[in-house]
C-alpha atoms as an extended CHARMM CRD file, in Angstrom:
* protein
*
       292  EXT
         1         1  MET       CA             26.3630000000       -7.9010000000      -13.1850000000  PROA      1               0.0000000000
         2         2  ASN       CA             29.7440000000       -6.7960000000      -14.6320000000  PROA      2               0.0000000000
         3         3  TRP       CA             33.0860000000       -8.2920000000      -15.6970000000  PROA      3               0.0000000000
         4         4  ILE       CA             34.6750000000       -7.7540000000      -12.2700000000  PROA      4               0.0000000000
         5         5  THR       CA             31.8300000000       -9.5380000000      -10.4940000000  PROA      5               0.0000000000
         6         6  ASN       CA             31.4950000000      -12.3460000000      -13.0410000000  PROA      6               0.0000000000
         7         7  PHE       CA             35.1550000000      -13.1160000000      -13.6960000000  PROA      7               0.0000000000
         8         8  VAL       CA             37.7450000000      -11.3070000000      -11.5730000000  PROA      8               0.0000000000
         9         9  ARG       CA             36.2350000000      -11.8740000000       -8.1170000000  PROA      9               0.0000000000
        10        10  PRO       CA             35.5530000000      -15.6320000000       -8.6130000000  PROA      10              0.0000000000
        11        11  LYS       CA             39.0990000000      -16.0400000000       -9.9950000000  PROA      11              0.0000000000
        12        12  ILE       CA             40.7000000000      -14.3470000000       -6.9750000000  PROA      12              0.0000000000
        13        13  ASN       CA             38.5080000000      -16.3380000000       -4.5730000000  PROA      13              0.0000000000
        14        14  SER       CA             39.4770000000      -19.6220000000       -6.2330000000  PROA      14              0.0000000000
        15        15  MET       CA             43.2160000000      -18.7070000000       -6.1000000000  PROA      15              0.0000000000
        16        16  LEU       CA             42.9830000000      -17.8640000000       -2.3940000000  PROA      16              0.0000000000
        17        17  GLY       CA             40.7770000000      -20.8390000000       -1.5960000000  PROA      17              0.0000000000
        18        18  ARG       CA             37.8640000000      -18.6630000000       -0.4740000000  PROA      18              0.0000000000
        19        19  PRO       CA             34.3120000000      -19.9730000000       -0.8100000000  PROA      19              0.0000000000
        20        20  GLN       CA             32.2800000000      -18.0190000000       -3.3290000000  PROA      20              0.0000000000
        21        21  VAL       CA             29.4140000000      -16.1050000000       -1.6810000000  PROA      21              0.0000000000
        22        22  ASP       CA             26.6080000000      -14.6080000000       -3.7310000000  PROA      22              0.0000000000
        23        23  THR       CA             25.9200000000      -10.9790000000       -2.8280000000  PROA      23              0.0000000000
        24        24  PRO       CA             22.2990000000       -9.8550000000       -3.1700000000  PROA      24              0.0000000000
        25        25  ASP       CA             21.7230000000       -7.2250000000       -5.8470000000  PROA      25              0.0000000000
        26        26  ASN       CA             19.6060000000       -5.1120000000       -3.4960000000  PROA      26              0.0000000000
        27        27  LEU       CA             22.0780000000       -4.9910000000       -0.5840000000  PROA      27              0.0000000000
        28        28  TRP       CA             22.1510000000       -1.1780000000       -0.8790000000  PROA      28              0.0000000000
        29        29  ILE       CA             19.2210000000        1.0060000000       -1.8620000000  PROA      29              0.0000000000
        30        30  LYS       CA             19.5150000000        4.4920000000       -3.2990000000  PROA      30              0.0000000000
        31        31  CYS       CA             17.2810000000        7.2870000000       -2.0220000000  PROA      31              0.0000000000
        32        32  PRO       CA             15.3380000000        8.6690000000       -5.0330000000  PROA      32              0.0000000000
        33        33  GLU       CA             15.3850000000       12.1410000000       -3.4850000000  PROA      33              0.0000000000
        34        34  THR       CA             18.9790000000       12.6630000000       -2.3210000000  PROA      34              0.0000000000
        35        35  GLY       CA             20.9360000000        9.7870000000       -3.8530000000  PROA      35              0.0000000000
        36        36  GLU       CA             21.9480000000        8.5760000000       -0.3820000000  PROA      36              0.0000000000
        37        37  MET       CA             22.8690000000        4.8750000000       -0.2710000000  PROA      37              0.0000000000
        38        38  VAL       CA             21.1750000000        2.9960000000        2.5760000000  PROA      38              0.0000000000
        39        39  PHE       CA             21.8810000000       -0.5360000000        3.7290000000  PROA      39              0.0000000000
        40        40  HSD       CA             18.8580000000       -2.7420000000        3.0130000000  PROA      40              0.0000000000
        41        41  LYS       CA             18.5580000000       -4.0890000000        6.5630000000  PROA      41              0.0000000000
        42        42  GLU       CA             18.7640000000       -0.5870000000        8.0320000000  PROA      42              0.0000000000
        43        43  LEU       CA             16.0150000000        0.6220000000        5.7030000000  PROA      43              0.0000000000
        44        44  GLU       CA             13.8190000000       -2.3650000000        6.5360000000  PROA      44              0.0000000000
        45        45  ALA       CA             14.2830000000       -1.7710000000       10.2680000000  PROA      45              0.0000000000
        46        46  ASN       CA             13.1820000000        1.8460000000        9.7650000000  PROA      46              0.0000000000
        47        47  GLN       CA              9.9140000000        0.7980000000        8.0820000000  PROA      47              0.0000000000
        48        48  TRP       CA             11.2840000000        1.6100000000        4.6120000000  PROA      48              0.0000000000
        49        49  VAL       CA             11.8270000000        5.2710000000        5.4360000000  PROA      49              0.0000000000
        50        50  ILE       CA             15.2300000000        6.6870000000        4.4000000000  PROA      50              0.0000000000
        51        51  PRO       CA             16.8320000000        7.7500000000        7.7340000000  PROA      51              0.0000000000
        52        52  GLY       CA             18.5820000000       10.8480000000        6.3640000000  PROA      52              0.0000000000
        53        53  SER       CA             15.9900000000       12.3840000000        4.0650000000  PROA      53              0.0000000000
        54        54  GLY       CA             12.7830000000       10.9160000000        5.5140000000  PROA      54              0.0000000000
        55        55  TYR       CA             11.7700000000        9.7320000000        2.0260000000  PROA      55              0.0000000000
        56        56  HSD       CA              9.0290000000        7.0990000000        2.2560000000  PROA      56              0.0000000000
        57        57  MET       CA              9.8150000000        4.1190000000        0.0220000000  PROA      57              0.0000000000
        58        58  LYS       CA              7.1480000000        1.6370000000       -1.0590000000  PROA      58              0.0000000000
        59        59  MET       CA              6.5300000000       -0.8420000000        1.7440000000  PROA      59              0.0000000000
        60        60  PRO       CA              5.5750000000       -4.5220000000        1.2850000000  PROA      60              0.0000000000
        61        61  ALA       CA              1.9750000000       -5.2190000000        2.3060000000  PROA      61              0.0000000000
        62        62  ARG       CA              2.7510000000       -7.9030000000        4.8840000000  PROA      62              0.0000000000
        63        63  GLU       CA              5.3510000000       -5.7210000000        6.5880000000  PROA      63              0.0000000000
        64        64  ARG       CA              2.8730000000       -2.8520000000        6.7430000000  PROA      64              0.0000000000
        65        65  LEU       CA              0.3630000000       -5.0450000000        8.5640000000  PROA      65              0.0000000000
        66        66  ASN       CA              3.1140000000       -6.2810000000       10.8920000000  PROA      66              0.0000000000
        67        67  HSD       CA              3.9420000000       -2.6910000000       11.8670000000  PROA      67              0.0000000000
        68        68  LEU       CA              0.2990000000       -1.6480000000       12.0880000000  PROA      68              0.0000000000
        69        69  PHE       CA             -0.9270000000       -4.2810000000       14.5440000000  PROA      69              0.0000000000
        70        70  ASP       CA              0.3220000000       -4.6190000000       18.1180000000  PROA      70              0.0000000000
        71        71  GLY       CA              3.1490000000       -7.1240000000       18.3560000000  PROA      71              0.0000000000
        72        72  SER       CA              2.5900000000       -8.0620000000       14.6850000000  PROA      72              0.0000000000
        73        73  GLN       CA             -0.2860000000      -10.2260000000       15.9080000000  PROA      73              0.0000000000
        74        74  PHE       CA             -3.3310000000      -10.3400000000       13.6570000000  PROA      74              0.0000000000
        75        75  GLU       CA             -5.7150000000      -12.6830000000       11.9090000000  PROA      75              0.0000000000
        76        76  LEU       CA             -5.0610000000      -12.7470000000        8.1780000000  PROA      76              0.0000000000
        77        77  LEU       CA             -8.3350000000      -12.6520000000        6.2560000000  PROA      77              0.0000000000
        78        78  PRO       CA             -8.7090000000      -15.2720000000        3.5000000000  PROA      78              0.0000000000
        79        79  GLN       CA             -8.5780000000      -14.2800000000       -0.1490000000  PROA      79              0.0000000000
        80        80  PRO       CA            -12.0260000000      -14.8490000000       -1.7480000000  PROA      80              0.0000000000
        81        81  LYS       CA            -12.1770000000      -17.1200000000       -4.7900000000  PROA      81              0.0000000000
        82        82  VAL       CA            -13.1280000000      -15.3680000000       -8.0260000000  PROA      82              0.0000000000
        83        83  ALA       CA            -12.9970000000      -16.1170000000      -11.7430000000  PROA      83              0.0000000000
        84        84  GLN       CA             -9.4340000000      -16.0800000000      -13.0720000000  PROA      84              0.0000000000
        85        85  ASP       CA             -8.8200000000      -14.3280000000      -16.4010000000  PROA      85              0.0000000000
        86        86  PRO       CA            -12.5700000000      -14.0150000000      -17.1950000000  PROA      86              0.0000000000
        87        87  LEU       CA            -11.9300000000      -12.1980000000      -20.5110000000  PROA      87              0.0000000000
        88        88  ARG       CA             -9.0810000000      -14.4740000000      -21.7010000000  PROA      88              0.0000000000
        89        89  PHE       CA             -7.0740000000      -11.2830000000      -22.0860000000  PROA      89              0.0000000000
        90        90  ARG       CA             -3.7440000000      -11.1130000000      -23.8510000000  PROA      90              0.0000000000
        91        91  ASP       CA             -1.5100000000       -8.1930000000      -24.7820000000  PROA      91              0.0000000000
        92        92  SER       CA              2.2420000000       -8.7310000000      -25.0700000000  PROA      92              0.0000000000
        93        93  LYS       CA              1.7270000000      -11.5140000000      -22.5310000000  PROA      93              0.0000000000
        94        94  LYS       CA             -1.1480000000      -13.6880000000      -21.3390000000  PROA      94              0.0000000000
        95        95  TYR       CA             -2.9830000000      -12.2420000000      -18.3280000000  PROA      95              0.0000000000
        96        96  ALA       CA             -2.8630000000      -15.6930000000      -16.7040000000  PROA      96              0.0000000000
        97        97  ASP       CA              0.9380000000      -15.5730000000      -16.9280000000  PROA      97              0.0000000000
        98        98  ARG       CA              1.0140000000      -12.0870000000      -15.4170000000  PROA      98              0.0000000000
        99        99  LEU       CA             -0.9880000000      -13.3950000000      -12.4530000000  PROA      99              0.0000000000
       100       100  LYS       CA              1.4590000000      -16.2910000000      -12.0230000000  PROA      100             0.0000000000
       101       101  ASP       CA              4.4000000000      -13.8590000000      -12.1020000000  PROA      101             0.0000000000
       102       102  GLY       CA              2.7390000000      -11.6000000000       -9.5270000000  PROA      102             0.0000000000
       103       103  ARG       CA              2.0940000000      -14.5260000000       -7.1940000000  PROA      103             0.0000000000
       104       104  ALA       CA              5.6390000000      -15.8180000000       -7.5460000000  PROA      104             0.0000000000
       105       105  LYS       CA              7.0770000000      -12.3490000000       -6.8990000000  PROA      105             0.0000000000
       106       106  THR       CA              4.9780000000      -11.4350000000       -3.8490000000  PROA      106             0.0000000000
       107       107  GLY       CA              3.7420000000      -14.7240000000       -2.4050000000  PROA      107             0.0000000000
       108       108  LEU       CA              0.2180000000      -13.2600000000       -2.4410000000  PROA      108             0.0000000000
       109       109  GLU       CA             -2.8750000000      -14.4550000000       -4.2970000000  PROA      109             0.0000000000
       110       110  ASP       CA             -3.6420000000      -10.9570000000       -5.5780000000  PROA      110             0.0000000000
       111       111  THR       CA             -3.2350000000       -7.2630000000       -4.8030000000  PROA      111             0.0000000000
       112       112  ILE       CA             -5.0390000000       -7.0490000000       -1.4510000000  PROA      112             0.0000000000
       113       113  LEU       CA             -3.8700000000       -8.2400000000        1.9510000000  PROA      113             0.0000000000
       114       114  ALA       CA             -6.2350000000       -7.7440000000        4.8970000000  PROA      114             0.0000000000
       115       115  GLY       CA             -6.1850000000       -8.6110000000        8.5670000000  PROA      115             0.0000000000
       116       116  VAL       CA             -7.9340000000       -7.9560000000       11.8450000000  PROA      116             0.0000000000
       117       117  GLY       CA             -6.1220000000       -7.2500000000       15.0990000000  PROA      117             0.0000000000
       118       118  LYS       CA             -5.4590000000       -4.5540000000       17.6730000000  PROA      118             0.0000000000
       119       119  VAL       CA             -3.8080000000       -1.1990000000       17.0130000000  PROA      119             0.0000000000
       120       120  ARG       CA             -2.5730000000        0.2250000000       20.3260000000  PROA      120             0.0000000000
       121       121  GLY       CA             -5.2840000000       -1.7960000000       22.0260000000  PROA      121             0.0000000000
       122       122  VAL       CA             -8.1040000000       -0.8220000000       19.6190000000  PROA      122             0.0000000000
       123       123  LYS       CA             -9.5870000000       -3.6230000000       17.5260000000  PROA      123             0.0000000000
       124       124  MET       CA             -9.3820000000       -2.7460000000       13.8480000000  PROA      124             0.0000000000
       125       125  VAL       CA             -9.5050000000       -4.2020000000       10.3400000000  PROA      125             0.0000000000
       126       126  GLY       CA             -6.5910000000       -3.2300000000        8.1090000000  PROA      126             0.0000000000
       127       127  ILE       CA             -6.4600000000       -3.4650000000        4.3050000000  PROA      127             0.0000000000
       128       128  VAL       CA             -3.2470000000       -2.9760000000        2.3170000000  PROA      128             0.0000000000
       129       129  HSD       CA             -2.5450000000       -2.8190000000       -1.4210000000  PROA      129             0.0000000000
       130       130  GLU       CA              0.5710000000       -4.6770000000       -2.5810000000  PROA      130             0.0000000000
       131       131  PHE       CA              1.9910000000       -2.4320000000       -5.3000000000  PROA      131             0.0000000000
       132       132  ALA       CA              4.5080000000       -5.0870000000       -6.3640000000  PROA      132             0.0000000000
       133       133  PHE       CA              1.5730000000       -7.2150000000       -7.5960000000  PROA      133             0.0000000000
       134       134  MET       CA              0.6910000000       -5.6950000000      -10.9730000000  PROA      134             0.0000000000
       135       135  GLY       CA              0.9730000000       -2.1490000000       -9.6350000000  PROA      135             0.0000000000
       136       136  GLY       CA             -1.6290000000       -2.7160000000       -6.9160000000  PROA      136             0.0000000000
       137       137  SER       CA             -4.3080000000       -2.6750000000       -9.6160000000  PROA      137             0.0000000000
       138       138  LEU       CA             -7.9690000000       -3.1690000000       -8.7820000000  PROA      138             0.0000000000
       139       139  GLY       CA             -9.6680000000       -6.2190000000      -10.2730000000  PROA      139             0.0000000000
       140       140  LEU       CA            -12.2710000000       -8.8180000000       -9.3340000000  PROA      140             0.0000000000
       141       141  ALA       CA            -10.1370000000      -10.4770000000       -6.6530000000  PROA      141             0.0000000000
       142       142  ALA       CA             -9.0600000000       -7.1770000000       -5.0850000000  PROA      142             0.0000000000
       143       143  GLY       CA            -12.6090000000       -5.7860000000       -5.0810000000  PROA      143             0.0000000000
       144       144  GLU       CA            -14.0190000000       -8.9220000000       -3.4790000000  PROA      144             0.0000000000
       145       145  ALA       CA            -11.2630000000       -8.9750000000       -0.8270000000  PROA      145             0.0000000000
       146       146  ILE       CA            -11.9570000000       -5.3310000000        0.0640000000  PROA      146             0.0000000000
       147       147  ILE       CA            -15.7050000000       -5.9590000000        0.3640000000  PROA      147             0.0000000000
       148       148  LYS       CA            -15.1770000000       -9.0320000000        2.5780000000  PROA      148             0.0000000000
       149       149  ALA       CA            -12.8840000000       -6.9940000000        4.8360000000  PROA      149             0.0000000000
       150       150  PHE       CA            -15.5510000000       -4.2840000000        5.1970000000  PROA      150             0.0000000000
       151       151  GLU       CA            -18.1230000000       -6.9600000000        6.0340000000  PROA      151             0.0000000000
       152       152  ARG       CA            -15.7730000000       -8.3500000000        8.6850000000  PROA      152             0.0000000000
       153       153  ALA       CA            -15.3520000000       -4.9000000000       10.2430000000  PROA      153             0.0000000000
       154       154  ILE       CA            -19.1560000000       -4.5060000000       10.4050000000  PROA      154             0.0000000000
       155       155  ALA       CA            -19.5250000000       -7.9740000000       11.9800000000  PROA      155             0.0000000000
       156       156  GLU       CA            -16.7980000000       -7.1720000000       14.5340000000  PROA      156             0.0000000000
       157       157  LYS       CA            -18.2240000000       -3.6630000000       15.1230000000  PROA      157             0.0000000000
       158       158  CYS       CA            -14.7730000000       -2.1630000000       14.7150000000  PROA      158             0.0000000000
       159       159  PRO       CA            -13.2160000000        0.5940000000       12.5780000000  PROA      159             0.0000000000
       160       160  LEU       CA            -11.4010000000       -0.0450000000        9.3180000000  PROA      160             0.0000000000
       161       161  VAL       CA             -8.2660000000        1.4650000000        7.8020000000  PROA      161             0.0000000000
       162       162  ILE       CA             -7.0810000000        1.0520000000        4.2230000000  PROA      162             0.0000000000
       163       163  PHE       CA             -3.6620000000        1.7960000000        2.7230000000  PROA      163             0.0000000000
       164       164  PRO       CA             -4.1400000000        2.2990000000       -1.0330000000  PROA      164             0.0000000000
       165       165  ALA       CA             -1.1200000000        1.9840000000       -3.3500000000  PROA      165             0.0000000000
       166       166  SER       CA             -2.3770000000        1.4900000000       -6.8690000000  PROA      166             0.0000000000
       167       167  GLY       CA             -2.1430000000        2.4350000000      -10.5060000000  PROA      167             0.0000000000
       168       168  GLY       CA             -5.9320000000        2.1300000000      -10.7640000000  PROA      168             0.0000000000
       169       169  ALA       CA             -8.3180000000       -0.3510000000      -12.3520000000  PROA      169             0.0000000000
       170       170  ARG       CA             -6.8300000000       -3.4810000000      -13.9490000000  PROA      170             0.0000000000
       171       171  MET       CA             -7.1600000000       -3.1670000000      -17.7160000000  PROA      171             0.0000000000
       172       172  GLN       CA             -6.9230000000       -6.9380000000      -18.2630000000  PROA      172             0.0000000000
       173       173  GLU       CA            -10.3690000000       -7.3130000000      -16.6690000000  PROA      173             0.0000000000
       174       174  GLY       CA            -12.0390000000       -4.4600000000      -18.5470000000  PROA      174             0.0000000000
       175       175  ILE       CA            -15.5370000000       -3.5230000000      -17.3900000000  PROA      175             0.0000000000
       176       176  LEU       CA            -15.3790000000       -6.1710000000      -14.6360000000  PROA      176             0.0000000000
       177       177  SER       CA            -12.5990000000       -4.1580000000      -13.0340000000  PROA      177             0.0000000000
       178       178  LEU       CA            -14.5530000000       -0.8940000000      -13.3070000000  PROA      178             0.0000000000
       179       179  MET       CA            -17.5350000000       -2.5630000000      -11.6310000000  PROA      179             0.0000000000
       180       180  GLN       CA            -15.4440000000       -2.8020000000       -8.4440000000  PROA      180             0.0000000000
       181       181  LEU       CA            -15.6430000000        0.9910000000       -8.0380000000  PROA      181             0.0000000000
       182       182  PRO       CA            -19.3740000000        1.1070000000       -7.2150000000  PROA      182             0.0000000000
       183       183  ARG       CA            -19.2040000000       -2.2180000000       -5.3320000000  PROA      183             0.0000000000
       184       184  THR       CA            -16.5080000000       -0.9840000000       -2.9580000000  PROA      184             0.0000000000
       185       185  THR       CA            -18.2980000000        2.3590000000       -2.6120000000  PROA      185             0.0000000000
       186       186  VAL       CA            -21.3860000000        0.4860000000       -1.3750000000  PROA      186             0.0000000000
       187       187  ALA       CA            -19.1880000000       -1.3480000000        1.1530000000  PROA      187             0.0000000000
       188       188  VAL       CA            -17.9300000000        2.0080000000        2.4550000000  PROA      188             0.0000000000
       189       189  GLU       CA            -21.5130000000        3.2370000000        2.8820000000  PROA      189             0.0000000000
       190       190  MET       CA            -22.4490000000        0.0390000000        4.7590000000  PROA      190             0.0000000000
       191       191  LEU       CA            -19.6200000000        0.6660000000        7.2360000000  PROA      191             0.0000000000
       192       192  LYS       CA            -20.7000000000        4.2660000000        7.7410000000  PROA      192             0.0000000000
       193       193  GLU       CA            -24.3410000000        3.2690000000        8.2150000000  PROA      193             0.0000000000
       194       194  ALA       CA            -23.1400000000        0.9530000000       10.9900000000  PROA      194             0.0000000000
       195       195  GLY       CA            -21.6190000000        4.0180000000       12.6870000000  PROA      195             0.0000000000
       196       196  LEU       CA            -18.0400000000        2.7630000000       12.3550000000  PROA      196             0.0000000000
       197       197  PRO       CA            -15.0570000000        4.9760000000       11.4440000000  PROA      197             0.0000000000
       198       198  TYR       CA            -13.3630000000        4.5480000000        8.0730000000  PROA      198             0.0000000000
       199       199  PHE       CA             -9.7720000000        5.7710000000        7.7390000000  PROA      199             0.0000000000
       200       200  VAL       CA             -7.7300000000        6.0990000000        4.5620000000  PROA      200             0.0000000000
       201       201  VAL       CA             -3.9340000000        6.3690000000        4.6160000000  PROA      201             0.0000000000
       202       202  LEU       CA             -2.9160000000        7.4260000000        1.1140000000  PROA      202             0.0000000000
       203       203  THR       CA              0.4720000000        6.0530000000        0.0610000000  PROA      203             0.0000000000
       204       204  ASN       CA              2.6320000000        6.4410000000       -3.0210000000  PROA      204             0.0000000000
       205       205  PRO       CA              1.1030000000        6.1580000000       -5.5670000000  PROA      205             0.0000000000
       206       206  THR       CA             -2.7030000000        6.3080000000       -5.2870000000  PROA      206             0.0000000000
       207       207  THR       CA             -4.1600000000        6.9180000000       -8.7270000000  PROA      207             0.0000000000
       208       208  GLY       CA             -6.9070000000        6.1520000000      -11.2380000000  PROA      208             0.0000000000
       209       209  GLY       CA            -10.0820000000        4.3060000000      -10.3320000000  PROA      209             0.0000000000
       210       210  VAL       CA             -8.9070000000        3.6390000000       -6.7780000000  PROA      210             0.0000000000
       211       211  THR       CA             -8.7330000000        7.3940000000       -6.1650000000  PROA      211             0.0000000000
       212       212  ALA       CA            -12.1350000000        7.7410000000       -7.8460000000  PROA      212             0.0000000000
       213       213  SER       CA            -13.7770000000        5.3530000000       -5.3670000000  PROA      213             0.0000000000
       214       214  TYR       CA            -12.9640000000        4.0960000000       -1.8660000000  PROA      214             0.0000000000
       215       215  ALA       CA             -9.6300000000        5.9330000000       -1.5060000000  PROA      215             0.0000000000
       216       216  MET       CA            -11.3430000000        9.3260000000       -1.2610000000  PROA      216             0.0000000000
       217       217  LEU       CA            -14.4000000000        8.3610000000        0.8030000000  PROA      217             0.0000000000
       218       218  GLY       CA            -12.8460000000        8.1040000000        4.2510000000  PROA      218             0.0000000000
       219       219  ASP       CA            -14.0280000000        9.8810000000        7.3720000000  PROA      219             0.0000000000
       220       220  ILE       CA            -10.4300000000       11.0320000000        7.7830000000  PROA      220             0.0000000000
       221       221  HSD       CA             -7.7840000000       11.0730000000        5.0700000000  PROA      221             0.0000000000
       222       222  MET       CA             -4.1340000000       10.8110000000        6.0370000000  PROA      222             0.0000000000
       223       223  ALA       CA             -1.2800000000       10.7480000000        3.5440000000  PROA      223             0.0000000000
       224       224  GLU       CA              2.3430000000        9.7280000000        3.7880000000  PROA      224             0.0000000000
       225       225  PRO       CA              4.8820000000       12.4600000000        2.9090000000  PROA      225             0.0000000000
       226       226  GLY       CA              5.5700000000       12.9290000000       -0.7860000000  PROA      226             0.0000000000
       227       227  ALA       CA              2.9230000000       10.4640000000       -1.9790000000  PROA      227             0.0000000000
       228       228  GLU       CA              1.5260000000       10.9550000000       -5.4720000000  PROA      228             0.0000000000
       229       229  ILE       CA             -2.2780000000       11.1380000000       -5.2430000000  PROA      229             0.0000000000
       230       230  CYS       CA             -4.3410000000       11.7650000000       -8.3530000000  PROA      230             0.0000000000
       231       231  PHE       CA             -6.7820000000       10.4250000000      -10.9140000000  PROA      231             0.0000000000
       232       232  ALA       CA             -4.8600000000       11.2480000000      -14.1020000000  PROA      232             0.0000000000
       233       233  GLY       CA             -1.0880000000       11.6840000000      -14.0150000000  PROA      233             0.0000000000
       234       234  LYS       CA              0.6880000000       15.0270000000      -14.2680000000  PROA      234             0.0000000000
       235       235  ARG       CA              2.0790000000       14.3120000000      -17.7400000000  PROA      235             0.0000000000
       236       236  VAL       CA             -1.3640000000       13.3910000000      -19.1110000000  PROA      236             0.0000000000
       237       237  ILE       CA             -2.8970000000       16.5950000000      -17.7170000000  PROA      237             0.0000000000
       238       238  GLU       CA             -0.0980000000       18.7790000000      -19.1090000000  PROA      238             0.0000000000
       239       239  GLN       CA             -0.4950000000       17.2310000000      -22.5570000000  PROA      239             0.0000000000
       240       240  THR       CA             -4.2660000000       17.7550000000      -22.4220000000  PROA      240             0.0000000000
       241       241  ILE       CA             -4.3860000000       21.3610000000      -21.2330000000  PROA      241             0.0000000000
       242       242  ARG       CA             -1.0330000000       22.3110000000      -22.8340000000  PROA      242             0.0000000000
       243       243  GLU       CA              0.1300000000       24.0920000000      -19.6940000000  PROA      243             0.0000000000
       244       244  LYS       CA              2.9080000000       23.5250000000      -17.1800000000  PROA      244             0.0000000000
       245       245  LEU       CA              1.6160000000       22.4230000000      -13.7820000000  PROA      245             0.0000000000
       246       246  PRO       CA              3.0490000000       23.7300000000      -10.4730000000  PROA      246             0.0000000000
       247       247  ASP       CA              5.9640000000       22.0030000000       -8.7360000000  PROA      247             0.0000000000
       248       248  GLY       CA              4.7870000000       19.4160000000       -6.2390000000  PROA      248             0.0000000000
       249       249  PHE       CA              1.4220000000       19.1250000000       -7.9850000000  PROA      249             0.0000000000
       250       250  GLN       CA             -0.5580000000       16.0360000000       -6.8470000000  PROA      250             0.0000000000
       251       251  THR       CA              1.7090000000       15.3380000000       -3.8750000000  PROA      251             0.0000000000
       252       252  SER       CA              0.4370000000       14.8310000000       -0.3290000000  PROA      252             0.0000000000
       253       253  GLU       CA              1.6180000000       18.2750000000        0.7140000000  PROA      253             0.0000000000
       254       254  TYR       CA             -0.0810000000       19.9850000000       -2.2470000000  PROA      254             0.0000000000
       255       255  LEU       CA             -3.3600000000       18.1900000000       -1.5080000000  PROA      255             0.0000000000
       256       256  LEU       CA             -3.1450000000       19.1320000000        2.1840000000  PROA      256             0.0000000000
       257       257  GLU       CA             -2.6620000000       22.7810000000        1.2340000000  PROA      257             0.0000000000
       258       258  HSD       CA             -5.7590000000       22.6160000000       -1.0200000000  PROA      258             0.0000000000
       259       259  GLY       CA             -7.9910000000       20.7880000000        1.4650000000  PROA      259             0.0000000000
       260       260  MET       CA             -8.0350000000       17.3500000000       -0.1840000000  PROA      260             0.0000000000
       261       261  VAL       CA             -6.4440000000       15.4730000000        2.7410000000  PROA      261             0.0000000000
       262       262  ASP       CA             -6.7030000000       16.0750000000        6.4820000000  PROA      262             0.0000000000
       263       263  MET       CA             -3.1020000000       15.4440000000        7.4830000000  PROA      263             0.0000000000
       264       264  VAL       CA              0.3060000000       14.3890000000        6.1760000000  PROA      264             0.0000000000
       265       265  ILE       CA              1.7410000000       11.8990000000        8.6110000000  PROA      265             0.0000000000
       266       266  ASN       CA              5.0310000000       10.0670000000        9.0440000000  PROA      266             0.0000000000
       267       267  ARG       CA              4.7300000000        6.3000000000        8.6760000000  PROA      267             0.0000000000
       268       268  HSD       CA              6.0360000000        5.6980000000       12.1930000000  PROA      268             0.0000000000
       269       269  ASP       CA              3.2050000000        7.7600000000       13.7200000000  PROA      269             0.0000000000
       270       270  ILE       CA              0.3010000000        6.0460000000       11.9360000000  PROA      270             0.0000000000
       271       271  PRO       CA             -0.6620000000        3.4090000000       14.5710000000  PROA      271             0.0000000000
       272       272  ASP       CA             -0.7140000000        5.9120000000       17.4610000000  PROA      272             0.0000000000
       273       273  THR       CA             -2.7160000000        8.4250000000       15.4120000000  PROA      273             0.0000000000
       274       274  LEU       CA             -5.2600000000        5.8300000000       14.2870000000  PROA      274             0.0000000000
       275       275  ALA       CA             -5.8010000000        4.5650000000       17.8220000000  PROA      275             0.0000000000
       276       276  ARG       CA             -6.1740000000        8.0960000000       19.1890000000  PROA      276             0.0000000000
       277       277  LEU       CA             -8.7310000000        9.0270000000       16.5040000000  PROA      277             0.0000000000
       278       278  CYS       CA            -10.6820000000        5.8020000000       17.0510000000  PROA      278             0.0000000000
       279       279  ARG       CA            -10.9620000000        6.4090000000       20.7710000000  PROA      279             0.0000000000
       280       280  MET       CA            -12.1170000000        9.9510000000       20.1850000000  PROA      280             0.0000000000
       281       281  MET       CA            -14.6810000000        9.0640000000       17.4750000000  PROA      281             0.0000000000
       282       282  MET       CA            -16.0730000000        5.9640000000       19.2110000000  PROA      282             0.0000000000
       283       283  GLY       CA            -15.9320000000        7.2360000000       22.7820000000  PROA      283             0.0000000000
       284       284  LEU       CA            -13.5290000000        4.4810000000       23.8680000000  PROA      284             0.0000000000
       285       285  PRO       CA            -11.5900000000        4.7890000000       27.1410000000  PROA      285             0.0000000000
       286       286  GLU       CA             -7.9340000000        5.7460000000       27.0710000000  PROA      286             0.0000000000
       287       287  PRO       CA             -5.4940000000        2.8940000000       27.7700000000  PROA      287             0.0000000000
       288       288  LEU       CA             -4.2910000000        2.5240000000       31.3420000000  PROA      288             0.0000000000
       289       289  ALA       CA             -0.8500000000        3.9910000000       31.9330000000  PROA      289             0.0000000000
       290       290  VAL       CA              1.8090000000        1.3730000000       32.6640000000  PROA      290             0.0000000000
       291       291  ALA       CA              3.8430000000        2.1010000000       35.7790000000  PROA      291             0.0000000000
       292       292  ALA       CA              7.5700000000        2.4980000000       35.1440000000  PROA      292             0.0000000000
């Protein structure tokens, strides 16, 4: 906020008898790639993709599920109850306070939001990381929610898709966080043993322990354009090997070129692509054409 906003505008409004209206700080959003200013409502209507440049912004978890499932109709899976702050961890701030801040900011219990519904007529379980909640980090609650979602997909005999967006394992839970890597890996194997497809849509960013476990175990890996996908960050690698890495290193496009992902796909095309792949892999009939 500046002097014009805090003093001049209210003074003019009071002189002219105008009611004072608070303007949201995020009314306009700047494209990180081109600097283009986009009206918030326009960006939201376009699924958080900058219309001019096609840059894919981070998308709230609930909105992603709304756009994934037909008519935004789905059953939201409950968040499992787990131990809160098991290590009584504190750095510059208590971990318990960080959890409270994350819940107040996002309205979610933890990082993971999962639901079951239909994607272009195909029943599917969807799991989404909420990056705004402590960087989408993987802890006890997130690991348990992911496992329960896999179990639900097996019970429903339907495919599962996950949208990782994470900085990796949650340091405030130490070894308990790292234990979620093998636990979620077992859940992936259970789904595959049941003969059900597992899709991963890698979003920006997907890093650390999440990349080292369930995010790279899909039957098919899709990635949104420009997403950063890695275990260790570019700066850490450069400092370790003392060499300059190529431009675009660890992006979706770079990984596609080197065979690490199967396709780079625009956010708007994800539901149609998922449904088409599911029908092909599971031998499901094509939907009936609707007469014009």
